[in-house]
N, C-alpha and C positions, 0 to 999 in steps of 0.2 A: 141661333137667333132667340133662344129662350132666355138669354141673359140680358139684363138691363145695361144700358150704357148711356152716358151723359153727352158725349161728343158725337159729331157727325163722323161716320165711318164710310170707307169705300170698299166695295166688293168687286173684285175682278172676276168676271165670269167668262170662262173659256168654253166655247162650243163649236160644233162643226156643221151646224145647219141653221140657216137663217130662219127656218120655219119653227124652231124651238121657241116655246113660250116661257116666259119667266115673269111671275107676278109677285110683288111684295105685298104683304099685308098692309092695310091702310095705316096701321100703327107705325110702320117703319118707313113709309114713303118719304117723309121729311127728314129722317135721320140717316138714311143710307143712300149713298151715291153709287149706282151700279155702272160699272165700266164693262161693256161688252167687247170681247175679243173673239173674232171669228178665225178659227183654224181651218179656213176653207180649202186651201189647196190639198188635193189628195197627194199622197206621197209620189204618185206617178207624175203629177204635174211638176213637182220640184225636180224630178229626174229629167223630165223633158226640158225644163229651163236650164238645168245644169249642162245638158248635152248640147245646148245651143240649137235645139230643134223646135222651138215654139212656133215659128212661122210655118214650117212644114206640117206640124201638128194641126194648126188652124186650118190649113188647106185640105187636110186629109179627111175631115169629117168623122174621124174615129173617136171612140172613147179613149181617155188617157191610157188605161191599162192595155187596150188593144194596140194602140200606137206603139207603146213600149215593147210589147211582145212581138209584134210583126215588123215594124219599121226599125226599131232599135235593137231587135233580137235579144231582148231581155226577158226570157221566158219565165223566170222566177221572180218577176218584179213585185209580186204580192207577198212574197215570203219574207218573214222577219229576218232570217239570216242574210238574205240578199240585200235588204235595205240597210241592215246594220253594217255589212261590209262596204256597200256602196258609199255610205256617208260616214265611213270610219274616221275621216278627218272632219272635225266640226266646221272648219273653214269652208269646206265644200257645201255643207248644208246651209251655212249663213249666206254664201254667194247665191245659192239657188233661191233662198227666201227673198233676198234683195231683188233678184231678177224677177221673181214672181210678182212682187209688190209693184215693180216698175210697169209691168204690163197689165196688171189686174184693174178692173173697174170696181173700186171700193166705194161704197156709199159714204156720204159725209157723216161724220160722227162715229164711224165704225173703225175699230182697230184691228190690226192683223198680227201675225207672228212677228213681223219685223218690229212692231211697236214694243213687243215684249223684250226684244233684244237691246233696246235703247237704254 
């Protein structure tokens, strides 16, 4: 941002918590369009959606990681290697992201992982 620029620019900001704050200097407010993309679903939620277990999860009252470990018997659900192997086919990940977006309550004006895929 220390460089000068003449035209309007867009900044795509990807974050994982709605409570994160981002403020532009007053100098840039009119020149920069900030597009916020929330990468909200924990990887466990994408697994739950992929497994077709979202309704069971909602009724369970458990945290996503506990549901995966106990109900889906995926004890290594938080390990990098498990997730890499589970989503080794990108189509599987895309389907899970689509299903998550279908069921999520996304505030107006907020973008999700699915919007990045378009």
